C-alpha positions in Angstrom: -22.4 7.8 -5.9 -22.3 8.3 -9.7 -20.8 5.8 -12.1 -17.7 7.9 -12.9 -16.8 8.0 -9.2 -17.3 4.2 -8.9 -15.0 3.6 -11.9 -12.4 5.9 -10.4 -12.4 3.9 -7.1 -12.1 0.6 -9.0 -9.3 1.9 -11.1 -7.3 3.3 -8.1 -7.8 0.0 -6.3 -6.6 -2.0 -9.3 -3.5 0.3 -9.6 -2.7 -0.3 -6.0 -3.0 -4.1 -6.4 -0.7 -4.0 -9.4 1.9 -1.9 -7.6 1.9 -4.3 -4.6 2.0 -7.4 -6.9 4.9 -6.1 -8.9 6.8 -4.9 -5.8 6.7 -8.5 -4.7 7.8 -9.9 -8.1 4.6 -11.9 -8.4 2.7 -12.7 -11.6 -1.1 -12.3 -11.8 -1.2 -16.1 -12.0 0.8 -16.4 -8.8 -1.5 -14.0 -6.9 -4.6 -15.7 -8.3 -3.3 -19.1 -7.1 -2.5 -17.8 -3.7 -6.0 -16.3 -3.2 -8.1 -18.8 -5.0 -9.3 -16.5 -7.8 -9.1 -16.9 -11.5 -6.1 -15.1 -13.2 -8.4 -13.3 -15.6 -10.4 -12.0 -12.6 -7.2 -10.6 -11.1 -6.3 -9.0 -14.4 -9.8 -7.4 -14.4 -9.2 -6.1 -10.9 -5.9 -4.5 -11.9 -7.7 -2.8 -14.9 -10.4 -1.5 -12.7 -13.1 -3.6 -14.3 -14.3 -5.7 -11.3 -16.1 -4.6 -8.2 -14.8 -6.8 -5.5 -16.5 -8.2 -2.5 -15.1 -7.6 0.9 -14.0 -11.3 1.1 -12.1 -11.1 -2.1 -10.4 -7.9 -0.9 -9.2 -9.8 2.1 -8.1 -12.8 0.0 -6.0 -10.4 -2.2 -4.5 -8.8 0.9 -3.4 -12.1 2.3 -2.0 -13.2 -1.0 0.1 -10.0 -1.2 1.1 -10.2 2.5 -0.5 -6.9 3.4 -3.4 -5.6 5.5 -6.6 -5.1 3.6 -6.4 -1.3 4.3 -3.1 -1.1 2.4 -5.0 -2.0 -0.8 -7.1 1.1 -0.4 -4.1 3.4 0.1 
């Protein structure tokens, strides 16, 4: 997989995280606290800068009250 495709996947994932967070009226800080991640890391996820581990994907899903698969939608 080329770098452009990887960047697109991270960007789409981050957009989905932001959509779900805003739909629940949560700040980045609130989500970060719920899942044990740094707020700046959550911001990087939403901007498509971070390549998450499977564990962190599940942490985010739990913090947002969704199944992990919904983050990929």
